C-alpha positions in Angstrom: -89.3 84.2 35.2 -90.5 84.5 38.5 -91.1 80.5 38.2 -88.0 80.2 37.4 -86.8 81.7 40.0 -88.6 79.4 42.5 -87.3 76.7 40.9 -83.8 77.6 40.7 -84.6 78.3 44.7 -86.1 75.2 45.6 -83.4 73.2 44.0 -81.2 75.2 46.1 -82.8 74.7 49.2 -83.4 70.8 48.4 -79.5 70.6 47.6 -78.1 71.6 50.5 -80.6 70.1 53.1 -79.1 67.3 51.2 -75.2 68.4 51.5 -75.9 69.0 55.6 -77.6 65.4 56.2 -74.5 63.5 54.4 -72.0 65.9 55.7 -70.9 66.1 52.2 -70.0 69.1 50.1 -71.9 69.8 46.7 -68.9 69.4 44.6 -68.1 66.0 46.2 -72.1 65.3 45.7 -72.5 66.8 42.2 -69.1 65.1 40.9 -70.0 61.4 42.6 -67.6 61.1 44.8 -67.5 59.4 48.5 -66.5 60.3 51.6 -67.5 63.6 53.7 -65.4 66.4 55.2 -65.0 64.2 58.3 -63.2 61.6 56.3 -59.6 60.6 57.6 -56.8 58.7 55.2 -56.4 55.8 57.1 -58.2 52.2 56.6 -61.6 51.1 57.4 -62.2 49.3 61.0 -62.9 45.4 60.5 -66.3 44.2 61.0 -66.2 41.8 63.9 -68.7 39.4 65.0 -71.4 37.1 63.0 -75.4 38.6 62.1 -78.4 37.0 63.5 -81.5 36.1 62.1 -85.6 36.6 63.8 -88.1 34.8 62.3 -91.8 35.9 62.3 -93.3 34.8 65.5 -90.2 36.2 66.8 -91.1 39.7 66.1 -94.2 39.6 67.0 -94.2 38.3 70.3 -90.9 41.3 70.7 -93.4 43.7 69.9 -96.2 42.4 72.0 -93.8 42.8 75.1 -92.5 46.1 74.3 -93.3 49.4 75.8 -91.7 51.8 73.0 -90.9 51.4 69.8 -89.3 53.2 67.5 -89.5 52.5 63.4 -86.9 53.8 61.2 -88.1 52.8 58.1 -85.8 54.1 54.6 -85.4 53.3 50.7 -86.2 49.8 50.9 -89.8 50.3 53.0 -90.3 52.8 49.4 -89.5 50.3 46.8 -91.6 47.8 48.7 -94.8 50.1 49.3 -94.7 48.7 52.8 -95.8 51.6 54.2 -99.7 50.3 54.4 -99.1 47.5 56.9 -96.6 49.1 59.0 -99.4 52.2 59.1 -101.5 49.4 60.2 -98.9 47.7 62.7 -98.4 51.4 64.5 -102.7 51.8 64.6 -103.0 48.6 66.0 -99.7 48.9 68.7 -101.0 52.2 69.8 -104.8 50.8 70.9 -103.1 48.2 72.8 -100.7 50.9 74.6 -98.1 50.8 73.0 -95.7 54.3 72.5 -94.6 54.2 68.8 -93.0 56.7 66.7 -91.4 56.7 63.6 -87.9 58.3 62.8 -87.3 60.0 59.8 -83.5 60.9 58.6 -83.6 64.1 56.1 -82.1 61.9 53.4 -84.2 58.1 53.6 -85.9 57.6 50.1 -85.4 58.6 47.2 -85.2 62.6 48.5 -86.2 64.6 51.5 -89.4 64.0 52.9 -90.9 61.1 50.9 -90.9 58.7 53.9 -93.0 61.9 55.6 -95.4 61.7 52.6 -95.9 58.0 52.3 -96.3 57.3 55.7 -99.0 60.2 55.7 -100.5 58.5 52.7 -101.0 56.0 54.6 -102.5 57.3 57.2 -99.7 57.4 60.4 -100.6 60.3 62.4 -98.9 63.3 62.2 -97.8 63.2 65.5 -95.6 60.3 65.8 -93.5 60.6 62.4 -91.0 62.8 64.0 -87.8 64.2 62.4 -83.7 62.7 63.3 -83.0 65.7 66.0 -86.4 65.1 67.7 -85.8 61.4 68.7 -81.9 60.2 68.4 -81.7 60.8 72.1 -84.9 57.8 72.8 -83.0 54.9 71.6 -81.3 54.2 74.8 -85.1 54.2 76.6 -86.6 52.4 73.5 -87.5 48.6 73.7 -87.4 47.4 70.5 -86.6 49.6 67.0 -87.6 48.2 64.0 -85.9 49.5 61.0 -87.5 48.6 57.9 -84.9 49.1 54.6 -82.6 51.5 55.5 -78.7 51.0 56.1 -76.5 54.2 55.3 -78.7 56.6 57.6 -78.5 54.2 60.9 -75.0 52.9 59.7 -72.8 53.3 63.3 -69.5 53.6 61.0 -70.6 57.2 60.3 -69.8 57.2 64.2 -67.6 54.9 65.2 -64.9 54.9 62.1 -63.0 58.0 61.4 -61.8 56.0 58.6 -65.2 55.2 57.0 -65.9 57.0 53.8 -69.4 58.3 56.0 -67.6 59.3 58.7 -69.5 62.3 60.2 -72.7 61.8 58.7 -75.5 62.8 60.8 -77.3 59.0 61.7 -80.2 57.5 62.7 -78.8 55.7 67.0 -81.1 52.7 66.2 -78.2 50.8 68.2 -78.4 52.0 71.1 -81.6 50.4 71.8 -82.2 47.7 73.9 -83.0 45.6 70.8 -83.0 46.5 66.9 -84.6 44.6 64.0 -83.4 45.2 60.9 -85.9 44.2 58.5 -84.4 44.2 55.3 -83.7 41.8 51.4 -80.0 40.6 53.0 -76.8 42.1 54.2 -75.8 43.9 51.4 -74.3 47.3 51.8 -76.3 50.4 50.9 -75.4 53.3 48.3 -72.6 54.6 49.8 -71.2 51.0 49.9 -70.1 50.7 53.0 -70.7 47.5 55.2 -73.0 48.2 58.5 -71.6 47.3 61.6 -75.0 47.5 63.2 -76.0 44.1 61.2 -73.6 42.6 63.6 -74.2 43.9 67.2 -75.3 41.6 69.8 -78.8 43.4 70.2 -79.7 42.9 66.7 -81.8 40.5 64.7 -81.7 40.2 61.2 -85.0 39.6 59.8 -84.5 39.2 56.0 -87.1 39.1 52.9 -88.9 41.7 50.9 -90.2 44.5 54.0 -94.4 44.3 52.8 -94.2 40.6 52.9 -92.9 40.4 56.0 -95.0 43.4 57.4 -97.8 41.7 56.2 -97.0 38.8 58.0 -96.5 40.7 61.5 -99.3 42.2 60.7 -101.1 39.4 60.7 -99.5 37.4 63.6 -100.2 40.9 65.7 -104.1 40.6 64.6 -104.5 36.8 65.4 -102.4 37.6 69.0 -105.0 39.9 70.0 -107.9 37.9 69.0 -108.9 40.7 65.6 
Protein backbone atom coordinates (compact mmCIF):
# COMPACT_ATOMS: atom_id res chain seq x y z
CA UNK A 1 0.00 0.00 0.00
CA UNK A 2 0.96 3.66 -0.26
CA UNK A 3 1.10 4.01 3.53
CA UNK A 4 3.31 0.95 3.84
CA UNK A 5 5.62 2.26 1.14
CA UNK A 6 5.94 5.61 2.90
CA UNK A 7 6.71 3.94 6.22
CA UNK A 8 9.30 1.69 4.61
CA UNK A 9 10.92 4.59 2.78
CA UNK A 10 11.04 6.66 5.96
CA UNK A 11 12.71 3.79 7.80
CA UNK A 12 15.28 3.39 5.04
CA UNK A 13 16.09 7.10 5.06
CA UNK A 14 16.42 7.13 8.84
CA UNK A 15 18.72 4.10 8.74
CA UNK A 16 20.89 5.78 6.10
CA UNK A 17 21.19 8.96 8.16
CA UNK A 18 22.19 7.02 11.28
CA UNK A 19 24.74 4.85 9.48
CA UNK A 20 26.35 7.85 7.83
CA UNK A 21 26.47 9.79 11.10
CA UNK A 22 28.21 6.88 12.87
CA UNK A 23 30.42 5.87 9.93
CA UNK A 24 29.08 2.31 10.22
CA UNK A 25 27.58 -0.10 7.73
CA UNK A 26 23.94 -1.14 7.91
CA UNK A 27 24.78 -4.82 8.64
CA UNK A 28 27.09 -3.67 11.44
CA UNK A 29 24.28 -1.66 13.01
CA UNK A 30 21.63 -4.37 12.55
CA UNK A 31 23.83 -7.10 14.00
CA UNK A 32 24.79 -4.91 16.94
CA UNK A 33 28.50 -4.93 16.24
CA UNK A 34 30.97 -2.25 17.20
CA UNK A 35 33.64 -0.59 15.15
CA UNK A 36 33.47 1.66 12.12
CA UNK A 37 34.74 1.16 8.59
CA UNK A 38 37.84 3.14 9.63
CA UNK A 39 38.78 1.16 12.74
CA UNK A 40 42.31 -0.24 12.71
CA UNK A 41 43.42 -3.54 14.12
CA UNK A 42 45.76 -2.32 16.83
CA UNK A 43 45.33 -1.47 20.49
CA UNK A 44 43.43 1.74 21.30
CA UNK A 45 45.45 4.59 22.79
CA UNK A 46 45.57 4.78 26.57
CA UNK A 47 44.03 7.85 28.18
CA UNK A 48 46.47 9.96 30.18
CA UNK A 49 45.92 12.64 32.80
CA UNK A 50 43.27 13.27 35.41
CA UNK A 51 39.93 15.00 35.19
CA UNK A 52 39.14 18.40 36.70
CA UNK A 53 35.81 19.13 38.36
CA UNK A 54 34.07 22.50 38.44
CA UNK A 55 31.43 23.88 40.81
CA UNK A 56 28.26 25.83 40.09
CA UNK A 57 29.62 29.29 40.98
CA UNK A 58 32.58 28.74 38.66
CA UNK A 59 30.28 27.68 35.81
CA UNK A 60 28.20 30.81 36.31
CA UNK A 61 31.23 33.12 36.30
CA UNK A 62 32.64 31.40 33.23
CA UNK A 63 29.40 31.96 31.30
CA UNK A 64 29.15 35.57 32.50
CA UNK A 65 32.62 36.30 31.12
CA UNK A 66 32.01 34.56 27.77
CA UNK A 67 31.19 36.23 24.47
CA UNK A 68 30.74 33.11 22.33
CA UNK A 69 29.11 29.96 23.71
CA UNK A 70 28.18 26.69 22.03
CA UNK A 71 25.86 24.25 23.80
CA UNK A 72 26.13 20.60 22.71
CA UNK A 73 23.25 18.53 24.09
CA UNK A 74 23.05 14.74 24.07
CA UNK A 75 20.97 11.88 25.38
CA UNK A 76 21.59 12.98 28.97
CA UNK A 77 19.64 16.18 28.34
CA UNK A 78 16.74 14.14 26.98
CA UNK A 79 16.74 11.74 29.92
CA UNK A 80 16.85 14.54 32.49
CA UNK A 81 14.41 16.74 30.52
CA UNK A 82 16.79 19.63 31.00
CA UNK A 83 15.74 21.47 27.84
CA UNK A 84 13.58 23.97 29.74
CA UNK A 85 16.24 25.45 32.06
CA UNK A 86 18.75 25.29 29.20
CA UNK A 87 16.38 27.32 27.03
CA UNK A 88 16.06 29.90 29.80
CA UNK A 89 19.85 30.07 30.18
CA UNK A 90 20.18 30.68 26.44
CA UNK A 91 17.47 33.36 26.53
CA UNK A 92 19.11 35.17 29.44
CA UNK A 93 22.63 35.07 28.00
CA UNK A 94 21.38 36.22 24.60
CA UNK A 95 19.70 39.20 26.25
CA UNK A 96 23.06 40.07 27.80
CA UNK A 97 24.80 40.11 24.43
CA UNK A 98 26.30 36.62 24.43
CA UNK A 99 26.43 34.81 21.08
CA UNK A 100 25.02 31.43 22.10
CA UNK A 101 24.27 28.60 19.70
CA UNK A 102 23.41 24.90 19.90
CA UNK A 103 25.32 22.20 18.01
CA UNK A 104 23.35 19.05 17.21
CA UNK A 105 24.90 15.74 16.18
CA UNK A 106 22.80 13.74 13.66
CA UNK A 107 22.37 10.82 16.07
CA UNK A 108 22.24 12.73 19.36
CA UNK A 109 19.48 11.50 21.65
CA UNK A 110 17.41 8.41 20.98
CA UNK A 111 17.02 9.12 17.26
CA UNK A 112 17.88 11.77 14.67
CA UNK A 113 15.99 14.98 15.27
CA UNK A 114 14.99 14.33 18.88
CA UNK A 115 17.14 17.15 20.26
CA UNK A 116 15.78 19.59 17.69
CA UNK A 117 12.23 18.76 18.76
CA UNK A 118 12.95 19.06 22.49
CA UNK A 119 14.73 22.40 22.10
CA UNK A 120 11.93 23.75 19.92
CA UNK A 121 9.43 22.55 22.52
CA UNK A 122 11.31 24.56 25.15
CA UNK A 123 11.28 27.69 23.01
CA UNK A 124 14.87 27.78 21.72
CA UNK A 125 14.87 29.81 18.47
CA UNK A 126 15.39 27.72 15.35
CA UNK A 127 18.10 30.00 13.99
CA UNK A 128 20.53 29.25 16.84
CA UNK A 129 20.11 25.46 16.61
CA UNK A 130 22.66 24.27 14.06
CA UNK A 131 23.72 20.94 12.65
CA UNK A 132 27.21 19.57 13.35
CA UNK A 133 28.63 20.49 9.95
CA UNK A 134 27.37 24.05 10.25
CA UNK A 135 29.50 24.98 13.27
CA UNK A 136 32.18 22.33 13.71
CA UNK A 137 34.82 24.76 12.44
CA UNK A 138 33.74 27.44 14.94
CA UNK A 139 34.95 25.78 18.13
CA UNK A 140 38.45 27.35 18.04
CA UNK A 141 36.76 30.77 18.26
CA UNK A 142 34.44 29.70 21.09
CA UNK A 143 35.02 30.90 24.65
CA UNK A 144 32.89 28.24 26.36
CA UNK A 145 31.52 24.96 25.07
CA UNK A 146 28.84 23.51 27.32
CA UNK A 147 28.33 19.78 26.74
CA UNK A 148 25.13 18.50 28.33
CA UNK A 149 24.76 14.73 28.50
CA UNK A 150 26.72 13.95 25.34
CA UNK A 151 29.55 11.41 25.18
CA UNK A 152 30.27 9.38 22.03
CA UNK A 153 29.21 12.27 19.78
CA UNK A 154 31.94 14.48 21.26
CA UNK A 155 34.64 11.82 21.69
CA UNK A 156 38.01 12.99 20.30
CA UNK A 157 39.15 9.36 19.91
CA UNK A 158 37.04 9.24 16.76
CA UNK A 159 39.57 11.58 15.12
CA UNK A 160 42.75 10.98 17.12
CA UNK A 161 42.86 7.21 17.62
CA UNK A 162 42.78 5.07 14.45
CA UNK A 163 42.38 1.93 16.57
CA UNK A 164 39.34 3.15 18.47
CA UNK A 165 36.09 1.35 17.66
CA UNK A 166 34.58 4.76 16.83
CA UNK A 167 37.49 5.83 14.60
CA UNK A 168 36.22 7.87 11.68
CA UNK A 169 32.85 8.61 13.24
CA UNK A 170 31.94 12.28 12.68
CA UNK A 171 31.94 14.11 16.02
CA UNK A 172 31.52 17.64 17.34
CA UNK A 173 35.04 18.98 18.07
CA UNK A 174 34.18 20.43 21.47
CA UNK A 175 37.75 20.03 22.74
CA UNK A 176 39.02 22.72 20.36
CA UNK A 177 37.28 25.56 22.20
CA UNK A 178 39.00 27.73 24.81
CA UNK A 179 37.17 26.04 27.67
CA UNK A 180 34.87 23.02 27.70
CA UNK A 181 32.43 22.28 30.51
CA UNK A 182 30.94 18.78 30.45
CA UNK A 183 27.71 18.30 32.37
CA UNK A 184 27.27 14.61 33.06
CA UNK A 185 26.22 12.26 35.86
CA UNK A 186 29.62 10.55 35.95
CA UNK A 187 32.76 9.82 33.98
CA UNK A 188 31.15 6.64 32.66
CA UNK A 189 31.28 5.58 29.01
CA UNK A 190 28.53 6.11 26.46
CA UNK A 191 26.67 3.66 24.22
CA UNK A 192 29.82 2.62 22.37
CA UNK A 193 31.53 1.73 25.68
CA UNK A 194 34.58 3.84 24.82
CA UNK A 195 36.39 6.11 27.29
CA UNK A 196 36.37 9.76 26.27
CA UNK A 197 39.76 11.54 26.28
CA UNK A 198 37.97 14.91 26.20
CA UNK A 199 37.06 14.47 29.87
CA UNK A 200 40.76 14.49 30.78
CA UNK A 201 42.00 17.36 28.62
CA UNK A 202 43.50 20.43 30.35
CA UNK A 203 40.81 22.76 28.99
CA UNK A 204 37.92 20.53 30.13
CA UNK A 205 36.08 20.80 33.44
CA UNK A 206 33.57 18.16 34.54
CA UNK A 207 30.35 19.47 36.10
CA UNK A 208 29.01 16.22 37.53
CA UNK A 209 25.39 15.66 38.49
CA UNK A 210 21.84 15.51 37.17
CA UNK A 211 21.60 17.72 34.08
CA UNK A 212 18.27 19.32 34.95
CA UNK A 213 19.26 20.14 38.53
CA UNK A 214 22.63 21.48 37.41
CA UNK A 215 21.06 23.67 34.73
CA UNK A 216 18.49 24.97 37.20
CA UNK A 217 21.29 25.88 39.62
CA UNK A 218 23.20 27.71 36.90
CA UNK A 219 20.06 29.54 35.79
CA UNK A 220 19.30 30.62 39.36
CA UNK A 221 22.87 31.86 39.76
CA UNK A 222 22.81 33.79 36.49
CA UNK A 223 19.54 35.46 37.42
CA UNK A 224 21.00 36.46 40.79
CA UNK A 225 24.12 37.82 39.12
CA UNK A 226 22.11 39.95 36.72
CA UNK A 227 19.59 40.95 39.38
CA UNK A 228 16.62 39.27 37.70
